[in-house]
C-alpha positions as a LaTeX table, in Angstrom:
\begin{tabular}{lrrr}
\hline
Residue & $x$ (\AA) & $y$ (\AA) & $z$ (\AA) \\
\hline
Unk1 & $-3.20$ & 11.53 & 1.47 \\
Unk2 & $-0.97$ & 9.14 & 0.31 \\
Unk3 & $-2.03$ & 7.00 & 3.18 \\
Unk4 & $-5.48$ & 6.81 & 1.36 \\
Unk5 & $-4.65$ & 5.27 & $-1.66$ \\
Unk6 & $-4.85$ & 1.72 & $-0.13$ \\
Unk7 & $-8.40$ & 2.54 & 0.89 \\
Unk8 & $-9.04$ & 4.29 & $-2.41$ \\
Unk9 & $-7.60$ & 1.34 & $-4.79$ \\
Unk10 & $-9.88$ & $-1.15$ & $-2.57$ \\
Unk11 & $-12.89$ & 0.71 & $-2.80$ \\
Unk12 & $-12.29$ & 0.82 & $-6.62$ \\
Unk13 & $-11.49$ & $-2.92$ & $-6.39$ \\
Unk14 & $-14.93$ & $-3.50$ & $-5.17$ \\
Unk15 & $-16.84$ & $-1.44$ & $-6.81$ \\
Unk16 & $-15.61$ & $-2.70$ & $-10.38$ \\
Unk17 & $-18.31$ & $-5.01$ & $-11.96$ \\
Unk18 & $-17.08$ & $-8.59$ & $-11.76$ \\
Unk19 & $-18.30$ & $-9.39$ & $-15.29$ \\
Unk20 & $-16.54$ & $-6.38$ & $-16.86$ \\
Unk21 & $-17.00$ & $-7.65$ & $-20.24$ \\
Unk22 & $-15.64$ & $-5.89$ & $-22.78$ \\
Unk23 & $-12.55$ & $-4.02$ & $-20.66$ \\
Unk24 & $-12.25$ & $-0.53$ & $-21.50$ \\
Unk25 & $-10.88$ & 2.35 & $-19.28$ \\
Unk26 & $-12.89$ & 5.13 & $-17.75$ \\
Unk27 & $-12.38$ & 7.60 & $-15.87$ \\
Unk28 & $-14.59$ & 8.44 & $-12.95$ \\
Unk29 & $-14.96$ & 9.92 & $-9.09$ \\
Unk30 & $-14.18$ & 7.48 & $-6.43$ \\
Unk31 & $-14.96$ & 8.12 & $-2.73$ \\
Unk32 & $-11.80$ & 8.49 & $-0.47$ \\
Unk33 & $-11.12$ & 8.94 & 3.23 \\
Unk34 & $-9.99$ & 12.55 & 1.95 \\
Unk35 & $-12.66$ & 12.87 & $-0.36$ \\
Unk36 & $-13.57$ & 12.36 & $-3.82$ \\
Unk37 & $-10.35$ & 11.07 & $-6.42$ \\
Unk38 & $-10.64$ & 10.98 & $-9.96$ \\
Unk39 & $-9.24$ & 7.49 & $-11.04$ \\
Unk40 & $-8.85$ & 5.68 & $-14.64$ \\
Unk41 & $-8.90$ & 1.97 & $-14.54$ \\
Unk42 & $-9.40$ & $-1.07$ & $-16.85$ \\
Unk43 & $-9.78$ & $-4.59$ & $-16.40$ \\
Unk44 & $-7.80$ & $-6.82$ & $-18.35$ \\
Unk45 & $-5.84$ & $-10.82$ & $-17.92$ \\
Unk46 & $-7.57$ & $-14.41$ & $-19.00$ \\
Unk47 & $-10.37$ & $-13.65$ & $-16.78$ \\
Unk48 & $-10.63$ & $-9.80$ & $-16.59$ \\
Unk49 & $-10.02$ & $-9.78$ & $-13.22$ \\
Unk50 & $-6.68$ & $-8.61$ & $-13.33$ \\
Unk51 & $-6.84$ & $-4.60$ & $-12.96$ \\
Unk52 & $-4.60$ & $-1.03$ & $-13.91$ \\
Unk53 & $-5.71$ & 1.84 & $-12.02$ \\
Unk54 & $-4.40$ & 5.39 & $-12.48$ \\
Unk55 & $-5.29$ & 8.32 & $-9.67$ \\
Unk56 & $-3.02$ & 11.39 & $-8.97$ \\
Unk57 & $-2.61$ & 12.84 & $-5.62$ \\
Unk58 & 0.80 & 14.64 & $-5.78$ \\
Unk59 & 1.97 & 12.86 & $-8.52$ \\
Unk60 & 0.40 & 9.67 & $-10.59$ \\
Unk61 & 0.51 & 6.61 & $-8.88$ \\
Unk62 & $-0.38$ & 3.56 & $-11.30$ \\
Unk63 & $-1.47$ & 0.25 & $-9.57$ \\
Unk64 & $-1.44$ & $-3.00$ & $-10.95$ \\
Unk65 & $-3.78$ & $-5.96$ & $-9.38$ \\
Unk66 & $-3.05$ & $-9.11$ & $-10.87$ \\
Unk67 & $-6.49$ & $-10.76$ & $-10.14$ \\
Unk68 & $-6.99$ & $-13.95$ & $-9.07$ \\
Unk69 & $-3.60$ & $-15.19$ & $-10.79$ \\
Unk70 & $-1.70$ & $-12.99$ & $-8.09$ \\
Unk71 & $-2.51$ & $-15.57$ & $-5.27$ \\
Unk72 & $-1.16$ & $-14.29$ & $-1.74$ \\
Unk73 & 2.20 & $-12.49$ & $-2.34$ \\
Unk74 & 4.70 & $-12.10$ & 0.69 \\
Unk75 & 4.59 & $-8.59$ & 1.92 \\
Unk76 & 7.46 & $-6.18$ & 1.04 \\
Unk77 & 7.29 & $-7.82$ & $-2.73$ \\
Unk78 & 8.93 & $-5.98$ & $-5.53$ \\
Unk79 & 9.08 & $-6.84$ & $-8.99$ \\
Unk80 & 10.12 & $-5.46$ & $-12.19$ \\
Unk81 & 7.07 & $-5.35$ & $-14.58$ \\
Unk82 & 7.72 & $-4.26$ & $-18.32$ \\
Unk83 & 4.61 & $-2.48$ & $-19.87$ \\
Unk84 & 4.98 & $-3.15$ & $-24.46$ \\
Unk85 & 2.72 & $-1.48$ & $-26.50$ \\
Unk86 & 3.08 & $-0.45$ & $-30.42$ \\
Unk87 & 6.84 & $-1.59$ & $-30.18$ \\
Unk88 & 7.76 & $-0.11$ & $-27.40$ \\
Unk89 & 8.42 & $-1.30$ & $-23.71$ \\
Unk90 & 8.74 & 0.62 & $-20.30$ \\
Unk91 & 10.54 & $-1.34$ & $-17.58$ \\
Unk92 & 8.91 & $-0.12$ & $-13.83$ \\
Unk93 & 9.54 & $-1.36$ & $-10.38$ \\
Unk94 & 6.64 & $-1.79$ & $-8.65$ \\
Unk95 & 5.97 & $-2.38$ & $-5.12$ \\
Unk96 & 3.17 & $-5.02$ & $-3.21$ \\
Unk97 & 0.94 & $-3.04$ & $-1.30$ \\
Unk98 & 1.07 & $-6.26$ & 1.23 \\
Unk99 & $-2.22$ & $-5.62$ & 2.64 \\
Unk100 & $-4.44$ & $-5.44$ & $-0.44$ \\
Unk101 & $-2.32$ & $-7.41$ & $-2.16$ \\
Unk102 & $-1.25$ & $-4.94$ & $-5.10$ \\
Unk103 & 1.78 & $-3.55$ & $-6.68$ \\
Unk104 & 2.16 & 0.16 & $-7.45$ \\
Unk105 & 4.65 & 2.94 & $-8.85$ \\
Unk106 & 4.71 & 6.51 & $-7.83$ \\
Unk107 & 5.16 & 8.05 & $-11.94$ \\
Unk108 & 7.32 & 10.90 & $-12.34$ \\
Unk109 & 4.77 & 13.37 & $-13.66$ \\
Unk110 & 2.49 & 13.91 & $-16.61$ \\
Unk111 & 5.13 & 13.05 & $-19.26$ \\
Unk112 & 6.04 & 9.76 & $-17.68$ \\
Unk113 & 7.46 & 7.34 & $-20.35$ \\
Unk114 & 4.63 & 4.79 & $-18.74$ \\
Unk115 & 1.77 & 7.58 & $-19.43$ \\
Unk116 & 2.87 & 7.97 & $-22.93$ \\
Unk117 & 2.57 & 4.26 & $-23.69$ \\
Unk118 & $-0.47$ & 3.70 & $-22.14$ \\
Unk119 & $-1.85$ & 6.42 & $-24.27$ \\
Unk120 & $-1.36$ & 4.72 & $-27.55$ \\
Unk121 & $-4.01$ & 2.37 & $-29.45$ \\
Unk122 & $-4.39$ & $-1.11$ & $-29.34$ \\
Unk123 & $-3.34$ & $-3.31$ & $-25.89$ \\
Unk124 & $-0.59$ & $-3.24$ & $-23.82$ \\
Unk125 & 1.27 & $-6.18$ & $-22.11$ \\
Unk126 & 2.46 & $-6.16$ & $-18.55$ \\
Unk127 & 4.87 & $-8.77$ & $-17.80$ \\
Unk128 & 7.46 & $-10.42$ & $-14.82$ \\
Unk129 & 9.29 & $-13.11$ & $-14.67$ \\
Unk130 & 7.51 & $-14.33$ & $-11.43$ \\
Unk131 & 4.01 & $-13.50$ & $-12.41$ \\
Unk132 & 3.73 & $-14.01$ & $-16.23$ \\
Unk133 & 2.11 & $-11.78$ & $-18.80$ \\
Unk134 & $-1.27$ & $-10.27$ & $-18.87$ \\
Unk135 & $-2.75$ & $-8.14$ & $-21.75$ \\
Unk136 & $-5.29$ & $-5.03$ & $-21.03$ \\
Unk137 & $-6.76$ & $-2.89$ & $-23.49$ \\
Unk138 & $-5.85$ & 0.33 & $-24.23$ \\
Unk139 & $-9.31$ & 1.38 & $-25.71$ \\
Unk140 & $-10.06$ & 4.97 & $-24.21$ \\
Unk141 & $-7.21$ & 5.28 & $-22.11$ \\
Unk142 & $-6.17$ & 8.42 & $-23.39$ \\
Unk143 & $-9.04$ & 10.19 & $-22.77$ \\
Unk144 & $-9.40$ & 8.36 & $-19.48$ \\
Unk145 & $-5.78$ & 9.03 & $-18.45$ \\
Unk146 & $-6.04$ & 12.50 & $-19.97$ \\
Unk147 & $-8.72$ & 13.73 & $-17.33$ \\
Unk148 & $-6.99$ & 12.35 & $-14.23$ \\
Unk149 & $-4.10$ & 14.46 & $-15.50$ \\
Unk150 & $-5.53$ & 17.02 & $-15.78$ \\
Unk151 & $-7.13$ & 17.14 & $-12.06$ \\
Unk152 & $-3.31$ & 16.32 & $-10.94$ \\
Unk153 & $-2.56$ & 17.92 & $-7.65$ \\
Unk154 & $-6.20$ & 19.95 & $-7.53$ \\
Unk155 & $-7.95$ & 17.29 & $-4.99$ \\
Unk156 & $-5.13$ & 18.19 & $-2.38$ \\
Unk157 & $-5.02$ & 21.73 & $-1.83$ \\
Unk158 & $-1.91$ & 22.04 & $-3.20$ \\
Unk159 & $-0.17$ & 22.57 & $-0.01$ \\
Unk160 & 4.04 & 21.41 & $-0.16$ \\
Unk161 & 5.40 & 19.71 & 2.89 \\
\hline
\end{tabular}
């Protein structure tokens, strides 16, 4: 199922409205090569063209699209990104999915500290030395993330390797 992740994210990003304002989290079904996948997403950044996207296969996967601010990045790029909200911060190492020009991180599961941070109120600032800082609202995040996590592992048939 992981091989289908890039296709899913590209499909999601191409279906997001270009004039998405104001940005708020939502959860919706997206079609993927393996069938329908529930995703939670939000837009943000100065132009509203950056995105945080949560999907769940065996485990939750967070994708971070820098939007036009990202430019074309080098294949194999990795970076430490700090997510800050409500006086707390979580730093994660994200890896560039070079073909689609967005960063991803496999999360440990429903109790991952980053998911707890994203379920807060206000906004989350995402920053990395090389890529600057962008903010995303947390309005609706708890409900949208909760819906995705409730479906985690159900769509893949629960098969173990």
